C-alpha positions as CSV (number, residue, x, y, z in Angstrom):
1,X,-9.4,-19.8,-0.8
2,X,-8.5,-18.9,2.7
3,X,-6.6,-15.8,1.7
4,X,-9.9,-14.5,0.6
5,X,-8.7,-12.8,-2.8
6,X,-11.0,-10.0,-3.4
7,X,-12.2,-8.5,-6.7
8,X,-9.0,-7.3,-8.4
9,X,-10.4,-6.0,-11.7
10,X,-8.1,-3.2,-13.2
11,X,-9.9,-0.2,-14.5
12,X,-8.8,1.4,-17.8
13,X,-9.2,5.1,-19.0
14,X,-10.5,6.6,-15.9
15,X,-9.4,8.9,-12.9
16,X,-6.6,6.9,-11.1
17,X,-7.2,6.6,-7.4
18,X,-4.1,6.4,-5.2
19,X,-4.6,5.3,-1.5
20,X,-2.3,5.7,1.5
21,X,-3.4,4.4,5.0
22,X,-1.8,5.0,8.4
23,X,-1.5,7.1,11.5
24,X,-0.6,10.6,10.8
25,X,2.7,10.9,12.4
26,X,5.7,12.7,11.0
27,X,7.8,9.6,10.0
28,X,5.0,8.2,7.8
29,X,6.0,10.6,4.9
30,X,2.6,11.7,4.2
31,X,3.9,15.5,3.6
32,X,6.5,14.2,1.1
33,X,3.7,12.1,-0.6
34,X,1.5,15.1,-0.7
35,X,4.4,17.1,-2.3
36,X,4.9,14.3,-4.9
37,X,1.3,13.9,-5.8
38,X,0.8,17.8,-6.4
39,X,3.4,17.5,-9.1
40,X,2.2,14.2,-10.3
41,X,-1.6,15.5,-10.6
42,X,-0.3,18.0,-13.1
43,X,0.4,15.1,-15.6
44,X,-2.5,12.9,-14.8
45,X,-6.3,12.6,-14.1
46,X,-5.8,11.3,-10.6
47,X,-6.8,11.5,-6.9
48,X,-5.1,10.8,-3.6
49,X,-7.0,9.6,-0.6
50,X,-5.1,9.6,2.7
51,X,-7.0,7.6,5.5
52,X,-6.2,8.0,9.3
53,X,-5.7,10.3,12.1
54,X,-2.9,11.6,14.1
55,X,-0.6,14.4,15.4
56,X,0.1,15.6,12.0
57,X,-3.6,15.5,10.7
58,X,-4.3,19.2,11.0
59,X,-0.9,20.2,9.5
60,X,-1.5,17.9,6.5
61,X,-5.0,19.4,5.8
62,X,-3.4,22.9,6.0
63,X,-0.7,21.9,3.7
64,X,-3.3,20.5,1.1
65,X,-5.3,23.9,1.4
66,X,-2.3,26.2,1.0
67,X,-1.6,24.4,-2.3
68,X,-5.3,24.5,-3.6
69,X,-5.2,20.7,-3.7
70,X,-8.5,19.7,-1.7
71,X,-10.2,18.8,-4.9
72,X,-7.8,15.9,-5.7
73,X,-6.4,15.0,-2.3
74,X,-8.9,13.9,0.3
75,X,-8.5,13.2,4.0
76,X,-11.6,11.3,5.3
77,X,-9.8,10.6,8.6
78,X,-10.5,7.5,10.6
79,X,-12.9,5.0,8.9
80,X,-14.6,1.7,9.8
81,X,-13.3,-1.6,8.8
82,X,-16.2,-1.8,6.1
83,X,-15.3,1.5,4.7
84,X,-11.7,0.6,4.7
85,X,-12.4,-2.3,2.6
86,X,-14.4,-0.3,0.1
87,X,-11.6,2.3,-0.3
88,X,-9.3,-0.7,-1.1
89,X,-11.8,-2.4,-3.6
90,X,-12.1,1.0,-5.3
91,X,-8.6,2.4,-5.5
92,X,-6.0,1.7,-8.3
93,X,-2.7,1.9,-6.2
94,X,-1.7,1.8,-2.8
95,X,1.2,4.1,-1.6
96,X,3.1,3.3,1.7
97,X,5.3,6.3,2.2
98,X,6.7,5.5,5.7
99,X,10.1,6.3,6.3
100,X,10.5,3.4,8.6
101,X,8.7,0.2,9.4
102,X,5.0,1.0,9.4
103,X,1.5,0.5,7.7
104,X,2.5,-3.2,7.3
105,X,-1.0,-4.5,7.5
106,X,-2.2,-2.3,4.5
107,X,0.7,-3.4,2.4
108,X,-0.1,-7.1,3.0
109,X,-3.7,-6.2,2.5
110,X,-2.7,-5.5,-1.2
111,X,-2.0,-9.1,-1.7
112,X,-5.7,-9.7,-0.7
113,X,-7.1,-7.1,-3.0
114,X,-4.5,-7.6,-5.9
115,X,-3.5,-3.9,-5.8
116,X,-0.2,-2.5,-7.2
117,X,1.9,-1.1,-4.3
118,X,4.3,1.6,-4.0
119,X,6.5,1.8,-0.9
120,X,9.9,2.8,0.3
121,X,12.4,0.2,1.2
122,X,12.5,0.1,5.2
123,X,14.5,-3.1,5.3
124,X,11.8,-4.7,7.2
125,X,8.4,-5.9,5.8
126,X,9.4,-4.9,2.3
127,X,11.7,-8.0,2.3
128,X,8.7,-10.0,1.6
129,X,8.2,-8.2,-1.6
130,X,10.4,-8.3,-4.8
131,X,10.7,-5.8,-7.4
132,X,8.1,-7.6,-9.5
133,X,5.4,-7.7,-6.8
134,X,5.8,-4.0,-5.5
135,X,7.5,-0.7,-6.7
136,X,10.1,-0.4,-3.9
137,X,11.7,3.1,-3.7
138,X,15.3,2.9,-2.4
139,X,16.1,4.5,1.1
140,X,17.2,7.9,-0.1
141,X,19.0,10.2,2.3
142,X,16.9,13.4,1.8
143,X,13.6,14.6,1.2
144,X,14.0,15.5,-2.5
145,X,15.2,12.1,-3.5
146,X,12.2,10.4,-1.6
147,X,9.7,12.7,-3.3
148,X,11.4,12.3,-6.7
149,X,11.1,8.5,-6.2
150,X,7.6,8.6,-5.4
151,X,6.8,10.9,-8.3
152,X,8.7,8.3,-10.7
153,X,6.8,5.4,-9.1
154,X,3.4,7.1,-9.7
155,X,4.5,8.0,-13.3
156,X,5.2,4.3,-13.9
157,X,1.9,3.3,-12.4
158,X,0.0,5.5,-15.0
159,X,0.5,2.7,-17.5
160,X,-2.3,0.2,-17.4
161,X,0.1,-2.7,-18.4
162,X,2.5,-1.8,-15.7
163,X,-0.5,-1.9,-13.1
164,X,-1.5,-5.2,-14.4
165,X,1.9,-6.6,-14.1
166,X,2.2,-5.6,-10.4
167,X,-1.4,-6.7,-9.7
168,X,-0.7,-10.1,-11.0
169,X,2.5,-10.8,-9.2
170,X,1.2,-9.3,-5.9
171,X,-1.8,-11.8,-6.1
172,X,0.7,-14.7,-6.7
173,X,2.7,-13.6,-3.8
174,X,-0.5,-13.5,-1.8
175,X,-1.3,-17.2,-2.8
176,X,2.3,-18.3,-1.8
177,X,1.9,-16.6,1.6
178,X,-1.4,-18.6,2.0
179,X,0.1,-21.8,1.0
180,X,3.1,-21.3,3.5
181,X,0.8,-20.6,6.2
182,X,-1.4,-23.7,5.6
183,X,1.9,-25.7,5.6
184,X,3.0,-24.2,8.9
185,X,-0.6,-25.2,10.4
186,X,-0.4,-28.5,9.1
187,X,3.2,-29.1,10.6
188,X,2.0,-27.7,13.8
189,X,-0.9,-30.3,13.8
190,X,1.6,-33.1,13.2
191,X,4.0,-31.8,15.8
192,X,0.9,-31.8,18.5
193,X,0.1,-35.3,17.5
194,X,3.6,-36.6,17.9
195,X,3.9,-35.0,21.2
196,X,0.6,-36.6,22.3
197,X,2.0,-40.2,21.0
198,X,5.2,-39.6,23.1
199,X,2.9,-38.9,26.2
200,X,1.3,-42.1,25.7
């Protein structure tokens, strides 16, 4: 269909690949995500890929190196759209650790690719998702609570059946959005025709 749902085949018994995308700014929460993932990696065969560039890029690379985590946390920097789509296709879970509204396009791309989404409740775009279609972490007041929330979410996504459930629900949500978009386009065409008739 026009929403262009991509191959969303879930993988079993393999290294879990988490993907996070966005400009490397302090409010994006990448540093908190890194701390949470270092703890999570102790429990799971997993890898985290952070796509993007920005003022915090060097700081984040140094943080990863200080924690001897470069083998399982990768930062390729900015990538082409073709490469981005490949990363989306190959990952298992998408994490949006933004502490305020951000990385909205990537979150909605999860619908297109059928990827389970972990995100923090920003009160904005997250209203488009339910607790069934995304693992939404409450807006905690301090860093430790946010880090623990991310860790709990990643632990939950370790289970294949959990990932499958979120994947199925986010695909349904994507299809719903597409039908609503089609409805708006049809309504706009009718409105245009009515206006033309009025002119005549």
